C-alpha positions in Angstrom: 21.0 -6.7 4.2 19.2 -7.6 0.8 15.4 -7.5 1.4 12.3 -7.3 -1.0 9.3 -5.0 0.2 5.5 -6.3 -0.1 4.2 -3.5 -2.3 0.5 -2.7 -2.8 1.1 0.9 -4.1 -0.8 2.6 -1.1 0.6 4.6 1.4 1.9 1.9 3.9 3.9 -0.3 1.6 5.2 2.9 0.0 6.4 4.3 3.3 7.9 0.8 4.4 10.0 1.0 1.2 11.0 4.4 2.1 11.9 3.2 5.7 14.0 0.5 4.3 16.1 2.5 2.1 16.7 5.3 4.8 17.8 2.6 7.1 20.3 1.2 4.8 19.0 -1.9 3.5 19.6 -3.2 0.1 16.1 -3.3 -1.4 16.3 -5.6 -4.3 12.8 -5.8 -5.7 9.0 -5.3 -4.9 6.6 -7.8 -4.6 3.1 -7.3 -5.6 0.0 -9.7 -5.5 -2.8 -9.0 -7.6 -6.2 -10.5 -6.1 -9.1 -11.3 -8.3 -11.5 -10.1 -5.6 -11.8 -7.1 -3.4 -12.8 -9.4 -0.7 -9.0 -10.5 -0.2 -8.1 -10.7 3.3 -4.5 -9.9 3.0 -4.0 -7.9 -0.2 -4.8 -4.6 -1.6 -7.2 -4.6 -4.6 -8.3 -1.0 -5.8 -5.9 0.3 -8.6 -3.5 -2.7 -8.1 -2.4 -2.3 -11.7 -0.8 1.1 -11.2 1.8 -0.4 -8.9 3.7 -1.1 -12.3 3.9 2.9 -12.8 5.1 3.0 -9.3 7.8 0.4 -9.5 9.0 2.1 -12.7 9.0 5.7 -10.8 11.1 4.0 -7.9 13.3 2.3 -10.5 13.1 -1.4 -9.0 12.2 -4.8 -10.6 8.9 -6.0 -9.6 7.6 -9.6 -9.1 3.8 -9.5 -10.0 1.9 -12.6 -9.0 -1.8 -13.1 -9.3 -4.0 -14.6 -6.7 -7.5 -15.8 -6.1 -7.8 -13.5 -2.9 -9.2 -16.7 -1.2 -8.5 -16.9 2.4 -5.5 -19.5 3.0 -4.9 -19.9 -0.5 -3.7 -16.5 -1.2 -1.0 -17.4 1.5 0.6 -20.1 -0.7 0.6 -17.5 -3.7 2.4 -15.1 -1.4 4.9 -17.8 -0.3 5.6 -18.7 -4.0 6.4 -15.1 -4.8 8.6 -14.3 -1.9 10.4 -17.8 -2.9 10.7 -16.4 -6.4 12.6 -13.1 -5.0 14.8 -15.6 -2.9 15.8 -17.4 -6.0 16.0 -14.4 -8.4 17.5 -11.7 -6.1 19.1 -13.5 -3.2 17.1 -11.6 -0.7 17.4 -12.4 3.0 14.6 -10.3 4.6 10.9 -9.0 3.7 9.8 -5.7 4.7 6.0 -4.9 4.8 3.6 -2.1 5.8 1.7 -4.0 8.3 0.2 -1.3 10.6 -2.3 -2.7 13.0 -3.6 -6.2 11.3 -2.3 -9.1 13.5 -3.7 -11.5 10.7 -1.6 -9.9 8.0 1.5 -9.5 10.2 1.5 -13.1 11.5 1.1 -14.8 8.4 3.8 -12.8 6.8 5.8 -13.7 9.8 5.2 -17.4 9.6 5.7 -17.6 5.7 9.0 -16.0 6.1 10.1 -18.1 9.2 9.4 -21.2 6.8 11.6 -19.7 4.1 14.3 -18.8 6.6 14.1 -15.1 6.0 13.9 -12.0 8.4 10.8 -9.7 8.5 10.7 -6.0 9.4 7.4 -4.2 9.9 8.5 -0.5 10.6 5.0 0.8 10.8 3.6 -1.7 13.4 1.4 -0.1 16.1 2.3 3.3 15.1 0.0 6.1 16.5 -2.5 6.4 13.6 -3.4 9.8 13.5 0.5 10.9 14.0 1.2 8.8 11.3 -1.0 10.4 8.6 0.4 13.7 9.5 4.0 12.3 9.0 3.2 11.3 5.6 2.1 14.5 4.5 5.1 16.2 6.3 7.5 13.9 4.5 6.2 14.8 1.1 4.0 11.8 0.3 1.3 12.6 -2.1 -1.7 10.3 -1.5 -5.1 9.8 -3.2 -7.7 7.8 -1.7 -9.0 5.3 -4.0 -11.9 3.7 -2.1 -14.1 4.4 0.7 -16.1 1.8 2.7 -17.2 3.5 6.0 -19.8 5.7 7.3 -18.6 9.3 8.0 -16.0 9.6 5.1 -17.2 11.6 2.3 -16.5 10.5 -1.3 -15.4 14.2 -1.8 -12.0 12.7 -0.9 -11.8 10.5 -3.8 -9.6 11.6 -6.6 -7.8 14.4 -4.8 -4.2 14.5 -3.3 -4.5 14.6 0.4 -3.5 18.1 2.1 -2.8 18.7 5.8 -6.1 20.2 6.2 -7.8 17.1 4.7 -5.7 14.8 7.0 -6.9 16.9 9.9 -10.5 16.6 8.9 -10.2 12.8 8.5 -8.7 12.6 11.9 -11.6 14.6 13.1 -14.2 12.6 11.3 -12.5 9.4 12.7 -13.2 10.7 16.4 -16.6 11.4 15.4 -17.5 8.2 13.6 -15.2 5.6 15.1 -13.2 4.4 12.1 -9.5 4.2 11.9 -7.9 7.5 10.9 -5.3 5.5 8.9 -7.8 3.1 7.3 -6.3 0.0 8.8 -9.7 -1.4 9.4 -10.3 -1.3 5.4 -12.2 2.0 5.7 -10.4 3.3 2.8 -7.6 2.3 0.2 -4.9 4.8 -0.9 -2.7 5.2 -4.0 0.8 7.0 -3.6 1.4 9.2 -6.8 4.5 10.7 -5.7 6.9 10.1 -2.8 10.6 11.7 -1.6 12.3 8.6 -3.4 10.3 8.5 -6.5 12.3 9.5 -9.7 9.3 10.3 -11.3 5.8 11.2 -10.3 2.3 9.7 -11.4 -0.4 12.2 -13.1 -3.9 10.6 -13.3 -5.4 12.0 -16.3 -8.9 10.4 -16.3 -11.0 8.6 -13.8 -14.7 8.0 -12.5 -16.3 7.7 -9.1 -18.4 4.6 -8.8 -20.8 4.2 -5.9 -21.0 0.6 -5.1 -23.3 0.6 -2.1 -24.7 3.2 0.6 -21.3 3.7 2.0 -19.1 2.2 -0.4 -17.5 4.3 -3.2 -14.4 3.5 -5.6 -12.1 5.5 -7.7 -11.7 3.9 -11.1 -8.6 5.3 -12.8 -8.7 4.9 -16.5 -5.6 6.8 -17.6 -2.6 7.6 -15.8 1.1 8.3 -17.1 4.7 8.9 -15.4 6.1 12.6 -15.8 9.4 14.2 -14.7 9.4 15.4 -11.3 11.6 18.5 -12.7 
């Protein structure tokens, strides 16, 4: 089946793409929504511009649509972007990295039903801690790009997560009560390399910005693609 992948550049949408390819889907394109505000209910905000490097690293065309990020209005923006994928690439289904958010999954399903498309959410209700471990085991290189929760130190920003880091995050999540896979918005991620990437991203310059008491953001200023060999 020919599908598109809703792609934010974070761990979940990148893994959803990985799953689709390994399960024999014909992935025709990536769809990325760029919200104007971090308050978006549906879409990833930090480092969203770097999805263009990721799309190049993967080797797929990308539909980039801008959205206000306002609740309900952004759903119409998503519908238009998916409709464009239907028109340009003749897709018959949509793959998303929805992990635990009923709001996101239900809205994607409703839009696709209106357009006569199948939906696939391969990560839905996965065990959150084991999922984080799997990502590292599969060879995903992940950076945390924002933190919005008590208990998660800004020391994680800007570094590629190791197995030890993941175990520490899981331990902290149990102590402080946040989701270890960040599905509640506790943090956002950027994948700089993955098994199906033809190239990897190197972050050359960044700054860490403290926005409030427990809110930190990684502002990437320069990044490039390099050969994986």
